[in-house]
C-alpha positions in Angstrom: 0.0 0.0 0.0 2.9 2.3 0.8 4.3 1.8 -2.8 0.9 2.8 -4.3 0.7 5.9 -2.2 4.3 6.8 -3.1 3.6 6.3 -6.8 0.5 8.6 -6.7 2.4 11.2 -4.6 5.3 11.1 -7.1 3.0 11.5 -10.1 1.2 14.4 -8.4 4.5 16.1 -7.5 5.7 15.7 -11.1 2.5 17.2 -12.5 2.6 20.2 -10.0 6.3 21.0 -10.3 7.0 20.1 -13.9 10.6 19.0 -13.3 13.1 19.6 -16.1 15.5 17.0 -17.2 19.0 18.3 -18.1 19.7 18.0 -21.8 22.7 15.7 -21.2 20.5 13.2 -19.5 17.5 13.3 -21.9 18.7 10.4 -24.1 18.9 8.1 -21.0 15.5 8.9 -19.4 13.3 6.7 -21.6 15.7 3.8 -21.2 15.7 4.3 -17.5 11.9 4.4 -17.4 11.6 1.1 -19.4 14.2 -0.5 -17.1 12.3 0.6 -14.0 9.1 -0.7 -15.4 10.7 -4.1 -16.0 11.7 -4.2 -12.3 8.3 -3.1 -11.2 6.5 -5.7 -13.2 9.0 -8.3 -12.1 8.3 -7.3 -8.5 4.5 -7.6 -9.0 5.0 -11.0 -10.6 7.2 -12.2 -7.7 4.6 -10.9 -5.2 1.8 -12.8 -6.9 4.0 -15.9 -7.0 4.8 -15.6 -3.3 8.5 -15.1 -3.7 8.9 -11.3 -3.4 11.9 -10.1 -1.5 12.1 -6.3 -0.9 15.9 -6.3 -0.8 16.1 -8.1 -4.1 13.5 -5.8 -5.6 15.5 -2.6 -4.7 18.7 -4.1 -6.0 17.0 -5.2 -9.2 15.4 -1.8 -9.7 18.6 0.1 -9.3 20.8 -2.3 -11.2 18.3 -2.4 -14.1 18.3 1.3 -14.5 22.1 1.7 -14.1 23.0 -1.1 -16.5 20.5 0.0 -19.2 21.8 3.6 -18.9 25.4 2.4 -19.0 24.7 0.3 -22.2 23.2 3.3 -23.9 26.0 5.6 -22.7 28.6 3.2 -24.1 26.7 3.0 -27.3 26.7 6.8 -27.6 30.5 6.8 -27.0 31.0 4.2 -29.8 28.6 6.0 -32.2 25.9 3.3 -32.1 23.7 4.7 -29.3 20.5 4.4 -31.4 21.1 0.7 -32.1 21.9 -0.2 -28.5 19.0 1.9 -27.3 16.7 -0.1 -29.5 18.3 -3.4 -28.3 17.8 -2.4 -24.7 14.2 -1.5 -25.3 13.5 -4.7 -27.2 15.1 -6.9 -24.5 13.3 -5.1 -21.6 10.1 -5.0 -23.6 10.1 -8.8 -24.0 10.7 -9.2 -20.3 7.9 -6.7 -19.4 5.5 -8.5 -21.7 6.5 -11.9 -20.2 5.9 -10.6 -16.7 2.6 -9.1 -17.7 1.5 -12.4 -19.2 2.5 -14.2 -16.0 0.5 -11.6 -13.9 -2.5 -12.0 -16.2 -2.3 -15.8 -15.9 -2.1 -15.5 -12.2 -5.0 -13.1 -11.8 -7.4 -14.4 -14.4 -6.3 -18.1 -14.4 -6.1 -17.8 -18.2 
């Protein structure tokens, strides 16, 4: 319940204050959001499966975001940032859809 309240409060604060992302970080923000969503859906799936561990979730959340941003940064330095960004989004997208499918099967028994 605390996580839901924190999510709603964070969204409300974002709407009220309109935070600005520095231009140097703008290419990494979408990748970080997708990586964070992967961790969140993985956490929901683990909770429904009865194997959720809060320590593992926090580490997964932070490491997903950092590794995804690092891959995109290295791609930018090598001149192939667009291709690596696409790769990261595809891999994380597959994981997100796999977790959502497992959540759907658990909730709807289908």
